C-alpha positions in Angstrom: 85.1 162.1 -16.3 88.4 161.4 -17.9 91.5 162.3 -15.9 94.5 163.9 -17.6 97.5 161.8 -18.4 101.2 162.7 -18.2 101.1 164.4 -21.6 98.2 166.6 -20.5 100.2 167.7 -17.5 103.3 168.4 -19.5 101.4 170.5 -22.1 99.8 172.6 -19.4 103.1 173.1 -17.5 105.0 174.1 -20.7 102.1 176.4 -21.9 101.8 178.3 -18.6 105.4 178.7 -17.4 108.7 180.0 -18.5 112.3 179.3 -17.3 113.4 181.5 -14.5 116.1 181.6 -11.8 114.6 182.2 -8.4 116.1 185.4 -7.2 117.5 184.0 -3.9 118.8 180.8 -5.6 120.1 182.0 -9.0 122.1 178.7 -9.5 118.9 176.9 -10.1 116.6 177.1 -13.1 112.9 176.3 -12.8 109.7 176.4 -15.0 107.7 179.0 -13.1 104.6 181.2 -13.7 105.6 184.6 -14.9 102.1 186.0 -14.2 101.3 184.4 -10.9 97.8 185.8 -10.5 96.7 184.8 -14.0 97.9 181.3 -13.7 96.3 180.9 -10.3 92.9 181.9 -11.6 93.3 179.9 -14.8 94.1 176.8 -12.9 91.2 177.1 -10.5 88.8 177.7 -13.4 90.1 175.0 -15.8 90.9 172.3 -13.3 88.2 172.6 -10.7 86.1 170.0 -12.5 88.8 167.3 -12.0 89.5 168.4 -8.4 93.1 169.4 -8.8 94.8 171.8 -6.4 96.0 175.3 -7.0 99.4 175.3 -8.7 101.8 175.6 -5.8 104.4 173.9 -8.1 104.5 177.0 -10.3 106.1 179.4 -7.8 109.3 179.7 -5.9 107.9 180.2 -2.4 110.0 182.1 0.2 110.4 179.2 2.5 111.7 177.0 -0.3 114.1 179.6 -1.5 115.6 180.1 1.9 115.9 176.4 2.6 117.5 175.8 -0.9 120.0 178.7 -0.2 120.9 177.2 3.1 121.6 173.8 1.7 123.7 175.2 -1.2 125.7 177.3 1.3 126.0 174.5 3.9 126.4 171.2 1.9 128.0 169.6 4.9 124.5 169.5 6.5 123.2 166.9 3.9 126.1 165.6 1.7 126.0 161.8 1.5 122.7 161.6 3.6 119.4 160.1 2.6 117.0 163.0 2.2 113.3 163.4 1.6 111.9 166.7 0.3 108.4 166.8 1.6 105.7 168.8 -0.4 108.4 169.4 -3.0 106.2 171.6 -5.3 108.5 172.7 -8.1 111.4 170.6 -6.8 113.4 173.7 -5.9 114.6 172.5 -2.5 115.1 168.9 -3.8 117.3 170.1 -6.6 119.4 172.2 -4.2 119.8 169.2 -2.0 121.0 167.0 -4.8 123.5 169.7 -5.9 124.7 169.7 -2.3 125.4 166.0 -2.4 122.3 164.3 -0.9 120.7 161.1 -2.1 117.2 162.5 -2.4 113.5 161.6 -3.0 111.0 164.3 -3.8 107.5 163.8 -2.4 104.2 165.6 -3.3 100.6 164.4 -3.7 99.7 167.0 -6.3 99.6 165.2 -9.7 101.2 168.1 -11.5 104.3 167.9 -9.4 105.6 164.8 -11.0 105.7 166.6 -14.3 107.0 169.9 -12.9 109.8 168.1 -11.0 110.8 166.0 -14.0 111.1 169.1 -16.2 112.9 171.1 -13.6 115.3 168.3 -12.7 116.2 168.1 -16.4 116.8 171.8 -16.6 119.4 171.4 -13.8 121.0 168.2 -15.0 120.1 166.2 -11.9 118.4 162.9 -11.3 115.4 163.3 -9.0 113.3 160.3 -7.9 109.7 161.2 -7.2 107.0 159.7 -5.0 103.4 160.7 -5.0 102.3 158.8 -1.9 101.2 160.8 1.2 103.9 160.1 3.8 102.3 162.1 6.7 102.1 160.1 9.9 104.3 157.2 8.7 108.0 156.3 9.1 110.6 157.5 6.6 113.6 155.5 5.4 115.8 158.6 5.5 118.2 160.7 7.6 116.8 164.1 6.9 113.4 165.6 6.0 113.2 168.9 4.2 110.0 171.0 4.4 109.8 174.4 2.6 106.9 176.6 3.5 104.4 174.0 4.7 102.8 175.9 7.6 100.5 178.0 5.4 97.2 176.8 7.0 95.8 175.3 10.1 94.9 171.9 8.7 98.3 171.4 7.2 100.1 172.4 10.4 97.9 170.2 12.5 98.8 167.2 10.3 102.5 167.7 9.9 103.6 169.1 13.3 103.0 165.8 15.3 104.5 163.9 12.4 107.7 166.0 12.6 107.7 165.5 16.3 107.7 161.7 15.8 110.3 161.8 13.1 112.6 163.9 15.2 112.2 161.6 18.2 113.1 158.7 15.8 116.4 160.4 15.1 115.7 162.2 11.8 116.8 165.8 11.2 113.9 167.9 10.1 114.7 171.2 8.4 112.0 173.7 7.8 112.1 176.9 5.7 109.4 179.4 6.8 108.7 183.1 6.0 106.8 183.8 9.2 103.6 181.8 8.5 101.2 182.0 11.5 100.9 178.3 12.0 104.5 177.4 12.5 104.8 176.3 16.2 107.7 178.5 17.3 108.3 176.5 20.5 109.1 173.4 18.4 112.0 174.8 16.3 115.5 176.2 16.7 117.0 178.9 14.5 119.7 178.0 11.9 119.7 181.0 9.4 117.6 183.9 8.3 117.4 185.5 4.8 115.7 188.4 3.1 114.0 186.6 0.2 112.6 188.4 -2.9 109.1 187.2 -3.5 106.1 187.8 -5.8 103.9 190.6 -4.6 100.8 189.0 -6.2 101.2 186.1 -3.8 102.8 187.6 -0.7 101.7 191.2 -0.7 105.3 192.1 -0.3 108.5 192.3 -2.3 110.8 190.8 0.3 110.0 188.3 3.1 112.2 187.7 6.1 112.5 183.9 6.0 114.1 181.5 8.4 115.5 178.1 8.2 114.7 176.1 11.4 115.6 172.7 12.8 112.8 170.8 14.5 113.4 170.1 18.1 113.8 166.5 19.0 112.5 166.8 22.6 
């Protein structure tokens, strides 16, 4: 079976998104799904045959919005630092980090994300290097790791939590944005800020999520 090329990805993204400003980060413009549930179903149906993931890149998730807001409000946390945005999705957090003065690489294994990040970076006038290799478990040539809303299921949490432990022990700062996902290990993080983030009811079964930015403990 033929795999889609970059042009196929771009056609799909442009056809199924529109330009919006995430409500908690209005300084940033992104190509997002305006009918979340319809795009989710359409993607599962149309792309199942080529084993592509659901379109996490098409939504401004609460954890990402909170982490992006924190970075824009506290640029001293990352300005001039080498930063990796892990599981970047739409690139929301990565774009905020660049605007706050970081030297940044966005990472995501979803093949759609390269296109989504490229289009969204252009909308915001930033340069955003992208890497599609899976970094989990390995070292990072960076000072800071950003992770917006990554504790959404048990398998993901089991993979990234020990990796975050290792990175923190190696001296990296790990910042996590999380809206109360059940798999976040509360004993491994310390509070930095909390926000009330408007979200899409079709995805979250709520209109506002209490969302926290955490620093991973180094001990």
